[in-house]
Each structure stands twice: as structure tokens, then as C-alpha cells.
N, CA and C atoms as an extended XYZ file, in Angstrom:
249
Properties=species:S:1:pos:R:3:atomname:S:1:resname:S:1:resid:I:1 pbc="F F F"
N         0.833       -1.188        0.000 N   TYR     1
C         0.000        0.000        0.000 CA  TYR     1
C         0.869        1.238        0.000 C   TYR     1
N         0.278        2.330       -0.457 N   GLU     2
C         0.910        3.638       -0.383 CA  GLU     2
C         0.212        4.411        0.727 C   GLU     2
N         0.901        5.327        1.335 N   ALA     3
C         0.306        6.178        2.358 CA  ALA     3
C         0.303        7.608        1.837 C   ALA     3
N        -0.797        8.301        2.070 N   LEU     4
C        -0.912        9.691        1.641 CA  LEU     4
C        -0.809       10.600        2.850 C   LEU     4
N         0.112       11.541        2.777 N   SER     5
C         0.277       12.539        3.825 CA  SER     5
C        -0.091       13.884        3.229 C   SER     5
N        -0.937       14.622        3.925 N   TYR     6
C        -1.392       15.899        3.389 CA  TYR     6
C        -1.895       16.772        4.533 C   TYR     6
N        -2.086       18.050        4.246 N   ILE     7
C        -2.663       18.975        5.220 CA  ILE     7
C        -4.172       18.843        5.121 C   ILE     7
N        -4.822       18.627        6.256 N   TRP     8
C        -6.267       18.403        6.237 CA  TRP     8
C        -7.036       19.599        5.719 C   TRP     8
N        -6.701       20.787        6.151 N   GLY     9
C        -7.420       21.974        5.718 CA  GLY     9
C        -8.688       22.195        6.518 C   GLY     9
N        -9.411       23.232        6.129 N   ALA    10
C       -10.622       23.642        6.848 CA  ALA    10
C       -11.728       22.602        6.683 C   ALA    10
N       -12.478       22.364        7.762 N   PRO    11
C       -13.545       21.352        7.704 CA  PRO    11
C       -14.867       21.894        7.173 C   PRO    11
N       -14.881       23.147        6.721 N   ASP    12
C       -16.152       23.768        6.355 CA  ASP    12
C       -16.735       23.283        5.036 C   ASP    12
N       -15.910       22.886        4.090 N   ILE    13
C       -16.400       22.429        2.791 CA  ILE    13
C       -16.016       20.967        2.604 C   ILE    13
N       -17.032       20.111        2.475 N   LEU    14
C       -16.806       18.679        2.294 CA  LEU    14
C       -17.260       18.258        0.905 C   LEU    14
N       -16.517       17.314        0.334 N   HIS    15
C       -16.820       16.799       -0.998 CA  HIS    15
C       -17.006       15.288       -0.915 C   HIS    15
N       -17.993       14.743       -1.611 N   PRO    16
C       -18.183       13.292       -1.577 CA  PRO    16
C       -17.203       12.570       -2.508 C   PRO    16
N       -16.696       11.435       -2.053 N   VAL    17
C       -15.912       10.524       -2.895 CA  VAL    17
C       -16.500        9.135       -2.704 C   VAL    17
N       -16.386        8.312       -3.728 N   LEU    18
C       -16.886        6.940       -3.634 CA  LEU    18
C       -15.750        6.000       -3.295 C   LEU    18
N       -15.937        5.217       -2.250 N   ILE    19
C       -14.955        4.226       -1.829 CA  ILE    19
C       -15.694        2.909       -1.700 C   ILE    19
N       -15.348        1.960       -2.561 N   ASN    20
C       -16.034        0.662       -2.582 CA  ASN    20
C       -17.548        0.839       -2.653 C   ASN    20
N       -17.993        1.809       -3.454 N   GLY    21
C       -19.415        2.039       -3.646 CA  GLY    21
C       -20.095        2.843       -2.560 C   GLY    21
N       -19.349        3.261       -1.539 N   CYS    22
C       -19.925        4.045       -0.441 CA  CYS    22
C       -19.463        5.495       -0.555 C   CYS    22
N       -20.405        6.427       -0.400 N   ALA    23
C       -20.060        7.846       -0.441 CA  ALA    23
C       -19.476        8.259        0.913 C   ALA    23
N       -18.311        8.871        0.868 N   VAL    24
C       -17.637        9.371        2.060 CA  VAL    24
C       -17.322       10.836        1.803 C   VAL    24
N       -17.598       11.694        2.776 N   LYS    25
C       -17.302       13.112        2.607 CA  LYS    25
C       -15.906       13.415        3.143 C   LYS    25
N       -15.124       14.118        2.312 N   VAL    26
C       -13.751       14.465        2.673 CA  VAL    26
C       -13.548       15.968        2.505 C   VAL    26
N       -12.524       16.469        3.157 N   ARG    27
C       -12.204       17.893        3.054 CA  ARG    27
C       -11.650       18.222        1.671 C   ARG    27
N       -11.711       19.489        1.349 N   ARG    28
C       -11.342       19.961        0.012 CA  ARG    28
C        -9.932       19.541       -0.404 C   ARG    28
N        -8.952       19.659        0.484 N   ASN    29
C        -7.573       19.344        0.119 CA  ASN    29
C        -7.407       17.871       -0.257 C   ASN    29
N        -8.036       16.973        0.495 N   LEU    30
C        -7.974       15.544        0.150 CA  LEU    30
C        -8.700       15.292       -1.158 C   LEU    30
N        -9.843       15.909       -1.345 N   HIS    31
C       -10.590       15.750       -2.586 CA  HIS    31
C        -9.733       16.158       -3.784 C   HIS    31
N        -9.037       17.276       -3.656 N   THR    32
C        -8.159       17.750       -4.731 CA  THR    32
C        -7.035       16.756       -4.988 C   THR    32
N        -6.446       16.223       -3.923 N   ALA    33
C        -5.365       15.240       -4.081 CA  ALA    33
C        -5.863       13.993       -4.800 C   ALA    33
N        -7.075       13.564       -4.469 N   LEU    34
C        -7.623       12.360       -5.099 CA  LEU    34
C        -7.975       12.586       -6.568 C   LEU    34
N        -8.217       13.819       -6.944 N   LEU    35
C        -8.522       14.131       -8.339 CA  LEU    35
C        -7.273       14.259       -9.208 C   LEU    35
N        -6.111       14.338       -8.568 N   GLU    36
C        -4.859       14.473       -9.318 CA  GLU    36
C        -4.716       13.275      -10.262 C   GLU    36
N        -4.404       13.544      -11.529 N   PRO    37
C        -4.298       12.439      -12.501 CA  PRO    37
C        -3.313       11.357      -12.059 C   PRO    37
N        -3.720       10.122      -12.243 N   GLN    38
C        -2.890        8.961      -11.915 CA  GLN    38
C        -2.798        8.079      -13.160 C   GLN    38
N        -1.905        7.151      -13.137 N   ASP    39
C        -1.805        6.171      -14.224 CA  ASP    39
C        -2.990        5.217      -14.101 C   ASP    39
N        -3.913        5.270      -15.046 N   ILE    40
C        -5.136        4.472      -14.956 CA  ILE    40
C        -4.884        2.979      -15.128 C   ILE    40
N        -3.690        2.601      -15.548 N   PHE    41
C        -3.385        1.197      -15.765 CA  PHE    41
C        -2.747        0.534      -14.550 C   PHE    41
N        -2.533        1.290      -13.500 N   ILE    42
C        -1.913        0.751      -12.296 CA  ILE    42
C        -2.918        0.817      -11.145 C   ILE    42
N        -3.269       -0.350      -10.613 N   ALA    43
C        -4.161       -0.400       -9.454 CA  ALA    43
C        -3.361        0.012       -8.225 C   ALA    43
N        -3.970        0.814       -7.376 N   ARG    44
C        -3.278        1.303       -6.186 CA  ARG    44
C        -4.133        1.087       -4.958 C   ARG    44
N        -3.481        0.785       -3.858 N   VAL    45
C        -4.124        0.762       -2.547 CA  VAL    45
C        -3.472        1.879       -1.759 C   VAL    45
N        -4.292        2.817       -1.290 N   VAL    46
C        -3.758        3.998       -0.615 CA  VAL    46
C        -4.343        4.078        0.790 C   VAL    46
N        -3.458        4.235        1.782 N   TRP    47
C        -3.885        4.436        3.159 CA  TRP    47
C        -3.994        5.932        3.380 C   TRP    47
N        -5.186        6.371        3.793 N   ILE    48
C        -5.443        7.780        4.073 CA  ILE    48
C        -6.077        7.848        5.451 C   ILE    48
N        -5.393        8.480        6.377 N   GLY    49
C        -5.855        8.510        7.765 CA  GLY    49
C        -7.277        8.994        7.933 C   GLY    49
N        -7.653       10.048        7.209 N   ALA    50
C        -8.993       10.612        7.351 CA  ALA    50
C       -10.078        9.622        6.945 C   ALA    50
N        -9.728        8.653        6.117 N   ILE    51
C       -10.696        7.655        5.649 CA  ILE    51
C       -10.524        6.330        6.381 C   ILE    51
N        -9.291        5.915        6.593 N   CYS    52
C        -9.026        4.597        7.191 CA  CYS    52
C        -9.246        4.570        8.700 C   CYS    52
N        -9.236        5.721        9.321 N   ILE    53
C        -9.461        5.804       10.766 CA  ILE    53
C       -10.843        6.400       10.994 C   ILE    53
N       -11.638        5.775       11.823 N   ASN    54
C       -12.956        6.301       12.158 CA  ASN    54
C       -12.765        7.583       12.965 C   ASN    54
N       -12.981        8.711       12.327 N   GLN    55
C       -12.718       10.001       12.955 CA  GLN    55
C       -13.704       10.335       14.072 C   GLN    55
N       -14.824        9.628       14.122 N   ASP    56
C       -15.814        9.853       15.185 CA  ASP    56
C       -15.543        9.012       16.430 C   ASP    56
N       -14.599        8.068       16.331 N   ASN    57
C       -14.281        7.183       17.442 CA  ASN    57
C       -12.960        7.637       18.058 C   ASN    57
N       -13.042        8.364       19.175 N   PHE    58
C       -11.844        8.945       19.786 CA  PHE    58
C       -10.850        7.883       20.241 C   PHE    58
N       -11.336        6.741       20.720 N   GLU    59
C       -10.444        5.663       21.165 CA  GLU    59
C        -9.670        5.096       19.979 C   GLU    59
N       -10.361        4.838       18.877 N   GLU    60
C        -9.682        4.324       17.686 CA  GLU    60
C        -8.664        5.341       17.169 C   GLU    60
N        -9.044        6.595       17.135 N   ARG    61
C        -8.110        7.631       16.665 CA  ARG    61
C        -6.859        7.660       17.514 C   ARG    61
N        -7.017        7.590       18.822 N   ALA    62
C        -5.867        7.623       19.726 CA  ALA    62
C        -4.952        6.425       19.488 C   ALA    62
N        -5.539        5.255       19.281 N   GLN    63
C        -4.737        4.050       19.032 CA  GLN    63
C        -3.986        4.156       17.710 C   GLN    63
N        -4.664        4.634       16.675 N   GLN    64
C        -4.047        4.734       15.357 CA  GLN    64
C        -2.932        5.769       15.327 C   GLN    64
N        -3.124        6.877       16.017 N   VAL    65
C        -2.096        7.919       16.055 CA  VAL    65
C        -0.809        7.361       16.660 C   VAL    65
N        -0.933        6.469       17.631 N   GLN    66
C         0.244        5.877       18.273 CA  GLN    66
C         1.050        5.006       17.312 C   GLN    66
N         0.420        4.479       16.267 N   ILE    67
C         1.142        3.598       15.331 CA  ILE    67
C         1.338        4.237       13.953 C   ILE    67
N         1.107        5.538       13.857 N   MET    68
C         1.255        6.217       12.564 CA  MET    68
C         2.663        6.074       11.990 C   MET    68
N         3.665        6.153       12.819 N   THR    69
C         5.038        5.996       12.331 CA  THR    69
C         5.207        4.644       11.657 C   THR    69
N         4.667        3.605       12.264 N   LYS    70
C         4.757        2.259       11.697 CA  LYS    70
C         3.961        2.158       10.397 C   LYS    70
N         2.786        2.768       10.361 N   ILE    71
C         1.954        2.736        9.146 CA  ILE    71
C         2.715        3.354        7.980 C   ILE    71
N         3.310        4.516        8.206 N   TYR    72
C         4.061        5.171        7.134 CA  TYR    72
C         5.345        4.415        6.802 C   TYR    72
N         6.014        3.866        7.795 N   ALA    73
C         7.267        3.141        7.553 CA  ALA    73
C         7.042        1.873        6.745 C   ALA    73
N         5.891        1.229        6.927 N   MET    74
C         5.622       -0.032        6.231 CA  MET    74
C         5.040        0.175        4.826 C   MET    74
N         4.673        1.385        4.500 N   ALA    75
C         4.118        1.659        3.175 CA  ALA    75
C         5.185        1.465        2.109 C   ALA    75
N         4.766        1.002        0.937 N   SER    76
C         5.733        0.861       -0.158 CA  SER    76
C         6.189        2.220       -0.661 C   SER    76
N         5.320        3.219       -0.456 N   ARG    77
C         5.650        4.581       -0.865 CA  ARG    77
C         4.775        5.533       -0.067 C   ARG    77
N         5.335        6.670        0.313 N   VAL    78
C         4.568        7.721        0.969 CA  VAL    78
C         4.470        8.887       -0.001 C   VAL    78
N         3.257        9.281       -0.283 N   VAL    79
C         3.004       10.400       -1.190 CA  VAL    79
C         2.637       11.598       -0.320 C   VAL    79
N         3.302       12.725       -0.550 N   VAL    80
C         3.040       13.939        0.200 CA  VAL    80
C         2.319       14.912       -0.733 C   VAL    80
N         1.134       15.336       -0.306 N   TRP    81
C         0.353       16.292       -1.092 CA  TRP    81
C         0.421       17.642       -0.389 C   TRP    81
N         1.007       18.623       -1.062 N   LEU    82
C         1.147       19.943       -0.481 CA  LEU    82
C         0.077       20.911       -0.977 C   LEU    82
N        -0.783       20.427       -1.865 N   GLY    83
C        -1.866       21.269       -2.372 CA  GLY    83
C        -1.335       22.167       -3.404 C   GLY    83
């Protein structure tokens, strides 16, 4: 998997994205990063904290934050989106 690191940005404007057929609302900066052209012939698995971690579950967030270094270290590639 690849890991995406980016600045979350303001929470005031949310955009829907489809993930496995489910609509998930994300902040503008992540939405822009996901729209960036990619090679359509290469399947990618991307770990994105805002999506992979249940942001409404404070206990889960706390646990995941403790292992973020490991998550990024184990990724095949870390992509940094500066907007």
C-alpha cells in the first residue's frame, strides 16, 4: 500500500468521494489530491488517515495515532500532497 500525507485543511467544505461504492465526505484538500491524474493502468491501494481511521471514534483515533510511524514506515511509498 501507499500512504498519503497531506494537510487536512478547513472542515467547512466537504466533498463526496466513492470508496467501494460508499459515499464518504472528505475535506477539500484531500478531494483535490484524489482528483490528481494517476496512471489508470496501475491499481493502487492507498492508506489515508482521514478515511481509514474512524474520525468519530476517539479511542480508535488515539490508538491509530500511536502507530502512525509504523503505518508510514511499512508503506511501499509515501506520497506527500502539499496542495
